[in-house]
VOMI-649321 format. One record per residue (C-alpha): y, x, z; residue number from 1; residue in one letter. Coordinates in nm, 2 decimals, decimal comma. Layout:
N
+--------+--------+--------+-----+------+
!     c2 !     c1 !     c3 ! pos ! code !
+--------+--------+--------+-----+------+
!      Y !      X !      Z ! NUM !    A !
...
+--------+--------+--------+-----+------+
***
This chain:
98
+--------+--------+--------+-----+------+
!     c2 !     c1 !     c3 ! pos ! code !
+--------+--------+--------+-----+------+
!   0,00 !   0,00 !   0,00 !   1 !    M !
!   0,24 !   0,28 !   0,09 !   2 !    Q !
!   0,17 !   0,46 !  -0,24 !   3 !    A !
!   0,28 !   0,15 !  -0,44 !   4 !    I !
!   0,60 !   0,09 !  -0,26 !   5 !    S !
!   0,73 !   0,45 !  -0,23 !   6 !    V !
!   1,10 !   0,47 !  -0,27 !   7 !    G !
!   1,34 !   0,23 !  -0,44 !   8 !    S !
!   1,17 !   0,28 !  -0,78 !   9 !    E !
!   0,81 !   0,20 !  -0,68 !  10 !    G !
!   0,62 !  -0,07 !  -0,86 !  11 !    K !
!   0,67 !  -0,32 !  -0,58 !  12 !    S !
!   1,05 !  -0,25 !  -0,59 !  13 !    A !
!   1,04 !  -0,32 !  -0,97 !  14 !    K !
!   0,86 !  -0,65 !  -0,91 !  15 !    L !
!   1,11 !  -0,75 !  -0,64 !  16 !    A !
!   1,41 !  -0,67 !  -0,85 !  17 !    K !
!   1,28 !  -0,83 !  -1,18 !  18 !    N !
!   1,07 !  -1,11 !  -1,06 !  19 !    N !
!   1,01 !  -1,42 !  -1,28 !  20 !    A !
!   1,23 !  -1,63 !  -1,05 !  21 !    V !
!   1,54 !  -1,42 !  -1,10 !  22 !    N !
!   1,51 !  -1,40 !  -1,48 !  23 !    V !
!   1,36 !  -1,73 !  -1,58 !  24 !    T !
!   1,59 !  -1,93 !  -1,35 !  25 !    A !
!   1,88 !  -1,82 !  -1,56 !  26 !    V !
!   1,70 !  -1,87 !  -1,89 !  27 !    D !
!   1,56 !  -2,21 !  -1,78 !  28 !    A !
!   1,91 !  -2,33 !  -1,68 !  29 !    K !
!   2,06 !  -2,23 !  -2,01 !  30 !    R !
!   1,77 !  -2,37 !  -2,21 !  31 !    D !
!   1,79 !  -2,70 !  -2,02 !  32 !    A !
!   2,16 !  -2,72 !  -2,10 !  33 !    V !
!   2,08 !  -2,66 !  -2,47 !  34 !    L !
!   1,80 !  -2,92 !  -2,48 !  35 !    A !
!   2,03 !  -3,17 !  -2,31 !  36 !    G !
!   2,31 !  -3,09 !  -2,56 !  37 !    G !
!   2,08 !  -3,15 !  -2,85 !  38 !    I !
!   1,97 !  -3,49 !  -2,71 !  39 !    A !
!   2,33 !  -3,59 !  -2,63 !  40 !    L !
!   2,46 !  -3,48 !  -2,97 !  41 !    R !
!   2,21 !  -3,72 !  -3,13 !  42 !    A !
!   2,37 !  -4,00 !  -2,93 !  43 !    M !
!   2,70 !  -4,17 !  -2,96 !  44 !    A !
!   2,93 !  -4,35 !  -2,71 !  45 !    K !
!   2,79 !  -4,60 !  -2,47 !  46 !    D !
!   2,44 !  -4,45 !  -2,47 !  47 !    G !
!   2,36 !  -4,58 !  -2,82 !  48 !    K !
!   2,21 !  -4,36 !  -3,09 !  49 !    F !
!   2,45 !  -4,27 !  -3,37 !  50 !    A !
!   2,40 !  -4,54 !  -3,63 !  51 !    N !
!   2,66 !  -4,71 !  -3,85 !  52 !    G !
!   2,47 !  -5,04 !  -3,88 !  53 !    D !
!   2,17 !  -5,22 !  -3,73 !  54 !    D !
!   1,92 !  -5,06 !  -3,98 !  55 !    D !
!   1,61 !  -4,99 !  -3,77 !  56 !    A !
!   1,49 !  -4,72 !  -4,01 !  57 !    D !
!   1,81 !  -4,51 !  -3,96 !  58 !    V !
!   1,79 !  -4,56 !  -3,58 !  59 !    S !
!   1,43 !  -4,46 !  -3,57 !  60 !    N !
!   1,49 !  -4,15 !  -3,78 !  61 !    A !
!   1,78 !  -4,04 !  -3,56 !  62 !    I !
!   1,56 !  -4,09 !  -3,25 !  63 !    K !
!   1,28 !  -3,89 !  -3,41 !  64 !    G !
!   1,51 !  -3,60 !  -3,48 !  65 !    V !
!   1,65 !  -3,60 !  -3,13 !  66 !    A !
!   1,30 !  -3,61 !  -2,98 !  67 !    V !
!   1,18 !  -3,34 !  -3,21 !  68 !    S !
!   1,47 !  -3,11 !  -3,12 !  69 !    A !
!   1,41 !  -3,16 !  -2,75 !  70 !    V !
!   1,03 !  -3,09 !  -2,79 !  71 !    I !
!   1,11 !  -2,77 !  -2,98 !  72 !    K !
!   1,36 !  -2,65 !  -2,72 !  73 !    A !
!   1,11 !  -2,72 !  -2,44 !  74 !    L !
!   0,83 !  -2,54 !  -2,63 !  75 !    D !
!   1,06 !  -2,24 !  -2,68 !  76 !    T !
!   1,13 !  -2,24 !  -2,30 !  77 !    I !
!   0,75 !  -2,25 !  -2,23 !  78 !    D !
!   0,68 !  -1,97 !  -2,47 !  79 !    N !
!   0,96 !  -1,75 !  -2,33 !  80 !    R !
!   0,83 !  -1,80 !  -1,98 !  81 !    S !
!   0,48 !  -1,70 !  -2,08 !  82 !    K !
!   0,61 !  -1,39 !  -2,26 !  83 !    K !
!   0,82 !  -1,30 !  -1,96 !  84 !    D !
!   0,53 !  -1,33 !  -1,73 !  85 !    N !
!   0,31 !  -1,11 !  -1,95 !  86 !    R !
!   0,58 !  -0,85 !  -1,97 !  87 !    Y !
!   0,63 !  -0,85 !  -1,59 !  88 !    R !
!   0,26 !  -0,82 !  -1,53 !  89 !    A !
!   0,25 !  -0,52 !  -1,77 !  90 !    R !
!   0,55 !  -0,36 !  -1,60 !  91 !    E !
!   0,39 !  -0,39 !  -1,25 !  92 !    C !
!   0,05 !  -0,26 !  -1,37 !  93 !    S !
!   0,19 !   0,03 !  -1,56 !  94 !    G !
!   0,00 !  -0,08 !  -1,88 !  95 !    S !
!   0,15 !  -0,06 !  -2,23 !  96 !    D !
!  -0,08 !  -0,32 !  -2,38 !  97 !    E !
!   0,05 !  -0,65 !  -2,52 !  98 !    N !
+--------+--------+--------+-----+------+
***
């Protein structure tokens, strides 16, 4: 245990400084804001989807685009989190493998 944590540059010190909570909390907050912005942009005033008339096809298309954009943003967040976790595991183990 002592060999791992020797000095301020030991592997446990790296883990403490660059843990997933510190990094992904910032990224997750920014990504959540982006996903929310995408969803809100697809909507107009009064909580109604942007649509010039009552054409259900147009409304459904706009809803589909908004849902697709949010799903893609959340998928990006999930992938980034997994990549960050693999990177941190490599950093702590001293391995250079992907």
